MDTraj code that builds the backbone (N, CA, C; nanometers):
import mdtraj as md
import numpy as np

residues = "MET GLU ILE GLN PRO ASN ARG ASN VAL VAL GLU PRO ARG ALA ARG GLU ALA THR ASP PRO PRO GLY ALA THR HIS SER ASP VAL GLY ALA GLY LEU ALA ALA TRP GLY ARG PHE GLU ALA ASP GLU PRO ASP THR ARG PHE ARG VAL LEU ALA GLY ARG THR TRP ARG ARG PRO ILE LEU ASP PRO ALA GLN VAL SER TYR LYS HIS GLN LEU ARG VAL ALA GLU ARG GLN ALA PRO LEU ILE GLU GLU GLY VAL LEU ASP ALA HIS ALA MET SER PHE ALA GLY ASP TYR VAL PHE ASP ASN TRP SER GLN ALA VAL GLY VAL VAL SER GLY LYS GLY SER TYR SER GLY GLY TYR HIS TRP GLN ARG ILE ALA".split()
xyz = np.array([
    [7.3007, 17.7541, -23.6715],
    [7.2500, 17.6963, -23.4655],
    [7.2125, 17.6958, -23.4878],
    [7.2035, 17.5285, -23.4013],
    [7.0109, 17.5127, -23.2423],
    [7.0674, 17.4749, -23.1324],
    [7.0253, 17.6137, -23.0929],
    [7.0297, 17.5902, -22.9457],
    [6.9562, 17.5196, -22.9289],
    [7.0554, 17.4067, -22.8108],
    [7.0194, 17.3215, -22.6587],
    [6.9637, 17.3781, -22.5564],
    [6.8260, 17.3110, -22.5163],
    [6.7826, 17.3701, -22.3625],
    [6.8813, 17.2816, -22.3335],
    [6.9608, 17.3675, -22.1755],
    [6.9897, 17.3173, -22.0901],
    [6.9001, 17.2302, -21.9825],
    [6.7844, 17.2670, -22.0358],
    [6.7622, 17.1243, -21.9371],
    [6.7132, 16.9866, -21.9255],
    [6.8683, 16.8896, -22.0343],
    [6.9248, 16.8342, -22.0536],
    [7.0040, 16.8227, -22.0208],
    [7.1153, 16.8972, -22.0312],
    [7.2920, 16.8441, -22.0234],
    [7.2629, 16.7432, -21.8863],
    [7.2126, 16.7562, -21.7858],
    [7.2434, 16.6072, -21.7410],
    [7.2100, 16.5130, -21.8416],
    [7.2188, 16.3965, -21.7543],
    [7.2368, 16.2961, -21.8135],
    [7.0536, 16.2612, -21.6509],
    [6.9692, 16.2444, -21.7089],
    [6.8832, 16.1597, -21.6162],
    [6.8086, 16.1221, -21.5487],
    [6.7841, 16.1207, -21.3294],
    [6.8261, 16.0146, -21.3358],
    [6.7282, 15.9353, -21.2994],
    [6.7163, 15.8166, -21.2574],
    [6.6389, 15.6971, -21.2177],
    [6.4955, 15.7346, -21.1381],
    [6.3588, 15.7676, -21.1821],
    [6.2539, 15.8139, -21.0054],
    [6.2916, 15.6660, -20.9848],
    [6.2331, 15.7320, -20.8215],
    [6.2789, 15.6445, -20.7494],
    [6.0965, 15.5942, -20.6521],
    [6.1312, 15.5191, -20.5887],
    [5.9578, 15.5614, -20.5217],
    [5.9823, 15.6655, -20.3642],
    [6.0231, 15.7616, -20.3293],
    [6.0814, 15.8620, -20.2991],
    [5.9856, 16.0042, -20.3521],
    [6.0549, 15.9592, -20.4686],
    [5.9807, 16.1044, -20.5097],
    [5.8205, 16.1250, -20.5481],
    [5.8141, 16.2041, -20.5245],
    [5.6481, 16.2412, -20.5200],
    [5.5857, 16.2700, -20.6343],
    [5.4949, 16.2064, -20.6623],
    [5.4162, 16.3313, -20.8209],
    [5.4349, 16.3489, -20.8272],
    [5.4514, 16.3658, -20.9895],
    [5.4348, 16.5464, -21.0195],
    [5.5240, 16.5911, -21.1046],
    [5.6867, 16.5389, -21.0475],
    [5.7939, 16.6399, -21.0261],
    [5.8589, 16.5756, -21.1337],
    [5.9427, 16.6778, -21.1725],
    [6.1062, 16.6065, -21.2701],
    [6.2039, 16.6214, -21.2681],
    [6.2133, 16.7422, -21.0977],
    [6.3258, 16.7875, -21.1072],
    [6.3708, 16.6662, -20.9586],
    [6.5672, 16.7050, -20.8800],
    [6.5136, 16.6876, -20.7739],
    [6.6394, 16.7869, -20.7455],
    [6.6300, 16.8274, -20.6397],
    [6.7789, 16.9308, -20.5948],
    [6.8704, 16.7626, -20.5254],
    [7.0310, 16.8786, -20.5712],
    [7.0919, 16.7075, -20.5235],
    [7.2106, 16.7841, -20.4725],
    [7.1652, 16.8569, -20.3236],
    [7.1756, 16.9285, -20.1926],
    [7.2868, 16.8026, -20.1061],
    [7.3310, 16.7708, -20.0732],
    [7.3498, 16.6542, -19.9613],
    [7.2453, 16.7424, -19.8395],
    [7.2092, 16.6422, -19.8015],
    [7.1137, 16.6365, -19.6129],
    [6.8983, 16.7707, -19.6922],
    [6.9302, 16.7670, -19.8388],
    [6.8138, 16.8288, -19.8513],
    [6.6944, 16.7198, -19.9113],
    [6.6315, 16.7859, -19.9442],
    [6.5252, 16.6633, -20.0618],
    [6.4269, 16.7484, -20.0088],
    [6.4056, 16.8073, -20.2355],
    [6.3670, 16.9438, -20.2588],
    [6.3286, 16.8759, -20.3770],
    [6.1804, 16.9004, -20.4195],
    [6.2047, 16.8033, -20.5931],
    [6.0912, 16.9500, -20.6530],
    [6.0337, 16.9651, -20.7351],
    [6.0109, 17.0041, -20.8477],
    [6.0014, 17.0236, -20.9649],
    [5.9527, 17.1097, -21.1457],
    [5.9407, 17.0848, -21.2240],
    [5.8890, 17.2355, -21.2874],
    [5.8858, 17.2538, -21.4040],
    [5.9468, 17.3416, -21.4611],
    [5.7621, 17.3552, -21.4876],
    [5.6960, 17.5340, -21.4741],
    [5.5683, 17.5170, -21.5001],
    [5.5132, 17.4996, -21.6496],
    [5.6071, 17.5139, -21.7810],
    [5.5606, 17.4734, -21.9363],
    [5.6809, 17.5399, -22.0302],
    [5.6150, 17.4873, -22.1282],
    [5.7598, 17.4095, -22.2284],
    [5.8686, 17.5659, -22.2615],
    [6.0329, 17.5587, -22.2675],
    [6.0632, 17.6724, -22.2519],
    [6.0245, 17.7644, -22.3598],
    [5.9968, 17.7995, -22.3555],
    [6.0674, 17.9399, -22.2843],
    [6.0883, 17.9891, -22.1498],
    [5.9087, 17.9490, -22.1558],
    [5.9075, 17.9973, -21.9922],
    [6.0615, 17.9209, -21.9113],
    [6.0055, 18.0356, -21.7205],
    [6.1622, 17.9254, -21.7380],
    [6.1477, 17.9518, -21.5951],
    [5.9811, 18.0431, -21.6019],
    [5.9307, 17.9269, -21.3844],
    [5.9702, 17.8003, -21.3063],
    [5.9322, 17.7822, -21.2683],
    [5.9637, 17.7208, -21.1129],
    [5.9188, 17.6208, -21.0284],
    [5.8956, 17.5705, -21.0499],
    [5.7481, 17.4522, -20.9310],
    [5.9218, 17.3892, -20.8009],
    [5.8805, 17.4356, -20.6683],
    [5.9522, 17.4213, -20.5763],
    [5.7861, 17.2788, -20.4968],
    [5.7963, 17.1939, -20.4482],
    [5.7032, 17.1283, -20.3751],
    [5.6804, 17.1060, -20.2721],
    [5.4929, 17.1681, -20.2332],
    [5.5199, 17.1493, -20.1201],
    [5.5939, 17.0094, -20.0407],
    [5.6314, 17.0598, -19.8543],
    [5.6988, 16.9535, -19.7795],
    [5.8358, 16.9399, -19.8336],
    [5.9228, 16.9823, -19.8864],
    [6.0162, 16.9789, -19.9537],
    [6.1046, 17.0683, -19.8076],
    [6.2840, 17.0214, -19.8090],
    [6.3134, 17.0990, -19.6948],
    [6.3649, 17.2455, -19.7698],
    [6.4540, 17.3221, -19.7043],
    [6.4980, 17.4844, -19.7037],
    [6.6097, 17.4349, -19.5943],
    [6.7445, 17.5612, -19.6460],
    [6.8130, 17.6131, -19.5832],
    [6.8434, 17.7184, -19.5359],
    [6.8604, 17.7871, -19.4008],
    [6.8943, 17.9214, -19.4096],
    [7.0220, 17.9810, -19.3737],
    [7.0430, 18.0486, -19.5733],
    [7.1637, 18.0908, -19.5958],
    [7.2701, 18.1626, -19.4166],
    [7.3901, 18.1317, -19.4355],
    [7.5152, 18.1545, -19.3328],
    [7.5202, 18.3009, -19.3376],
    [7.4847, 18.3874, -19.3024],
    [7.4961, 18.5799, -19.3062],
    [7.6279, 18.6043, -19.2646],
    [7.7538, 18.6278, -19.3427],
    [7.8097, 18.6239, -19.2565],
    [7.8658, 18.8017, -19.3406],
    [7.9702, 18.8158, -19.3143],
    [8.0114, 18.9961, -19.3552],
    [8.1209, 19.0064, -19.3507],
    [8.2716, 18.8990, -19.2796],
    [8.4066, 18.8926, -19.3405],
    [8.3662, 18.8184, -19.4995],
    [8.2502, 18.6999, -19.5150],
    [8.3168, 18.5270, -19.6596],
    [8.2753, 18.6715, -19.7071],
    [8.3153, 18.6313, -19.8108],
    [8.3604, 18.6817, -19.9777],
    [8.1798, 18.6704, -20.0999],
    [8.1045, 18.5471, -20.0178],
    [7.9624, 18.6164, -20.0740],
    [7.8618, 18.5780, -19.9481],
    [7.8841, 18.7426, -19.9273],
    [7.7783, 18.7622, -19.7712],
    [7.6957, 18.8971, -19.8667],
    [7.6910, 18.8789, -20.0443],
    [7.6021, 18.9930, -20.0833],
    [7.5190, 18.8769, -20.1155],
    [7.5698, 18.7645, -20.1232],
    [7.4441, 18.6597, -20.2592],
    [7.4129, 18.6075, -20.1383],
    [7.4934, 18.6322, -20.0150],
    [7.3992, 18.5068, -19.9114],
    [7.2673, 18.6078, -19.8430],
    [7.3420, 18.7632, -19.9055],
    [7.2321, 18.8730, -19.8411],
    [7.1092, 18.8630, -19.8793],
    [7.0990, 18.8265, -20.0687],
    [7.0247, 18.8429, -20.1045],
    [6.8986, 18.6683, -20.0845],
    [6.9491, 18.6073, -20.0853],
    [6.8969, 18.4872, -20.0247],
    [6.7675, 18.5022, -19.9610],
    [6.8663, 18.5179, -19.8004],
    [6.7893, 18.5990, -19.6975],
    [6.6454, 18.6340, -19.7258],
    [6.6783, 18.7650, -19.8373],
    [6.5379, 18.8485, -19.8530],
    [6.4245, 18.8241, -19.9114],
    [6.4818, 18.7002, -20.0120],
    [6.4233, 18.5866, -20.0637],
    [6.3281, 18.5394, -20.0352],
    [6.4084, 18.4859, -19.8945],
    [6.3382, 18.3942, -19.8154],
    [6.2111, 18.4458, -19.7613],
    [6.2666, 18.5955, -19.6941],
    [6.2330, 18.6723, -19.5320],
    [6.0991, 18.7267, -19.5351],
    [6.0262, 18.7403, -19.7102],
    [5.8875, 18.7120, -19.7177],
    [5.8231, 18.5998, -19.7924],
    [5.8846, 18.4785, -19.7920],
    [5.8667, 18.3947, -19.8275],
    [5.7734, 18.3288, -19.6412],
    [5.8583, 18.3144, -19.5378],
    [5.9020, 18.3645, -19.4027],
    [5.7602, 18.3775, -19.3931],
    [5.7711, 18.5130, -19.3764],
    [5.6148, 18.6219, -19.3533],
    [5.5182, 18.5747, -19.4121],
    [5.5154, 18.5181, -19.6110],
    [5.3408, 18.4747, -19.5975],
    [5.3202, 18.2506, -19.5730],
    [5.4017, 18.2890, -19.5217],
    [5.3920, 18.0712, -19.4811],
    [5.4182, 17.9916, -19.5916],
    [5.5016, 18.0177, -19.6843],
    [5.5319, 17.9778, -19.7237],
    [5.6400, 17.8655, -19.7269],
    [5.6946, 17.9299, -19.6299],
    [5.7945, 17.8617, -19.6079],
    [5.8139, 17.8333, -19.4596],
    [5.8322, 17.6867, -19.3893],
    [5.7630, 17.7108, -19.1998],
    [5.9472, 17.6396, -19.1833],
    [5.9317, 17.8189, -19.0932],
    [6.0612, 17.8025, -19.0197],
    [6.0824, 17.7210, -18.9435],
    [5.9251, 17.6254, -18.8988],
    [6.0182, 17.5991, -18.7290],
    [6.0590, 17.3938, -18.8295],
    [5.9807, 17.4051, -18.9453],
    [6.0036, 17.2547, -18.9529],
    [6.0945, 17.2672, -19.0763],
    [6.1839, 17.3865, -19.1094],
    [6.2006, 17.4202, -19.2039],
    [6.1834, 17.3191, -19.3681],
    [6.0209, 17.3886, -19.4271],
    [5.9704, 17.2676, -19.5157],
    [5.8551, 17.4108, -19.5682],
    [5.9073, 17.3859, -19.6778],
    [5.8479, 17.4180, -19.7799],
    [5.6529, 17.3580, -19.7951],
    [5.6361, 17.5160, -19.6668],
    [5.4261, 17.4995, -19.6121],
    [5.3376, 17.4694, -19.7525],
    [5.3901, 17.5074, -19.8169],
    [5.3053, 17.4497, -19.9978],
    [5.3960, 17.5591, -20.1366],
    [5.3128, 17.4676, -20.1968],
    [5.3977, 17.4501, -20.3349],
    [5.4856, 17.6207, -20.3757],
    [5.5850, 17.6361, -20.4041],
    [5.5597, 17.7476, -20.5308],
    [5.6083, 17.7820, -20.5913],
    [5.6034, 17.8862, -20.6413],
    [5.6355, 17.9385, -20.8234],
    [5.8021, 18.0522, -20.7960],
    [5.8813, 18.0188, -20.8578],
    [5.9454, 18.1251, -20.8964],
    [6.0159, 18.0779, -21.0740],
    [6.1096, 18.2737, -21.1081],
    [6.0800, 18.3148, -21.1883],
    [6.1767, 18.1809, -21.2553],
    [6.2722, 18.1549, -21.2025],
    [6.4115, 18.0590, -21.2211],
    [6.3902, 17.9952, -21.1190],
    [6.4566, 17.8383, -21.2007],
    [6.5014, 17.7269, -21.0484],
    [6.6781, 17.8272, -20.9914],
    [6.7764, 17.8857, -21.0920],
    [6.8249, 17.9911, -20.9539],
    [6.7591, 18.0389, -20.9014],
    [6.7117, 18.0976, -20.8497],
    [6.6002, 18.1689, -20.7871],
    [6.5503, 18.0620, -20.6956],
    [6.4892, 17.9492, -20.7482],
    [6.4573, 17.8196, -20.6720],
    [6.5792, 17.7663, -20.5314],
    [6.6614, 17.6972, -20.6834],
    [6.8047, 17.6197, -20.5750],
    [6.8716, 17.6745, -20.4499],
    [6.8582, 17.8930, -20.5052],
    [6.8864, 17.9916, -20.3159],
    [6.8563, 17.9356, -20.2668],
    [6.7013, 17.9585, -20.2523],
    [6.5907, 17.9864, -20.1959],
    [6.5721, 17.8153, -20.0793],
    [6.6291, 17.7129, -20.2219],
    [6.5916, 17.5536, -20.1215],
    [6.7663, 17.5592, -20.0152],
    [6.8704, 17.6027, -20.1677],
    [6.9691, 17.5212, -20.1081],
    [7.0413, 17.6542, -19.9029],
    [6.9863, 17.7818, -19.9143],
    [7.0697, 17.8932, -19.8759],
    [7.2064, 17.9146, -19.8999],
    [7.2371, 17.9756, -20.0356],
    [7.3343, 17.9241, -20.1003],
    [7.2968, 18.0765, -20.1849],
    [7.3995, 18.1812, -20.1640],
    [7.3096, 18.2996, -20.3322],
    [7.4174, 18.2599, -20.4530],
    [7.4726, 18.1410, -20.4406],
    [7.6193, 18.1006, -20.5666],
    [7.5133, 18.0285, -20.6180],
    [7.4532, 17.9305, -20.6563],
    [7.4256, 17.7753, -20.7014],
    [7.3526, 17.8307, -20.8219],
    [7.4138, 17.6943, -20.9080],
    [7.2892, 17.7620, -21.0253],
    [7.1703, 17.5960, -21.0592],
    [7.0945, 17.6665, -21.0897],
    [6.9805, 17.5922, -21.1148],
    [6.9896, 17.5181, -21.2046],
    [7.0921, 17.5051, -21.2787],
    [7.1066, 17.4227, -21.4748],
    [7.2435, 17.3336, -21.3067],
    [7.2717, 17.3487, -21.2945],
    [7.3662, 17.2848, -21.2221],
    [7.3043, 17.1367, -21.0823],
    [7.2389, 17.2640, -20.9801],
    [7.1124, 17.1514, -20.8688],
    [7.0328, 17.0851, -20.8870],
    [6.9869, 17.1268, -21.0103],
    [6.8516, 17.0194, -21.0340],
    [6.8153, 16.8883, -21.1569],
    [6.8494, 16.7643, -21.0841],
    [6.8645, 16.7213, -21.1302],
    [6.7386, 16.6248, -21.1944],
    [6.7388, 16.5961, -21.3511],
    [6.6221, 16.5772, -21.4045],
    [6.6332, 16.4132, -21.3375],
    [6.4331, 16.4207, -21.3383],
    [6.4124, 16.2310, -21.3438],
    [6.3945, 16.1990, -21.4229],
    [6.4017, 16.1341, -21.4995],
    [6.3348, 16.0262, -21.5819],
    [6.1811, 15.8729, -21.5346],
])
top = md.Topology()
chain = top.add_chain()
for i, resn in enumerate(residues, 1):
    res = top.add_residue(resn, chain, resSeq=i)
    for name in ("N", "CA", "C"):
        top.add_atom(name, md.element.get_by_symbol(name[0]), res)
traj = md.Trajectory(xyz[None], top)
């Protein structure tokens, strides 16, 4: 039985004029402008978010069920802010950044710890 890669589950959308060169995926989150691409063919899972893209801080409310997930996102974002990868004033990526996988990338971009990369990164044709 051949296993199909999950990168091809959703039909790609047409490339738009606002899509940066080199981007193969765009975030589908409302109000975000984020693009990225895989670093290499499968089985490599590393995913690069491109510079200039927007991100959100997580909402840290201990009363929420998702608090542990949100705390994990804040812990991933903190060193990226300190390193200057994430610009906390402009709320954008100051430079490209490569994550271990697209789920980590979408968590940092969206500020949500329970988002799936396969669902939130749409392929660009």
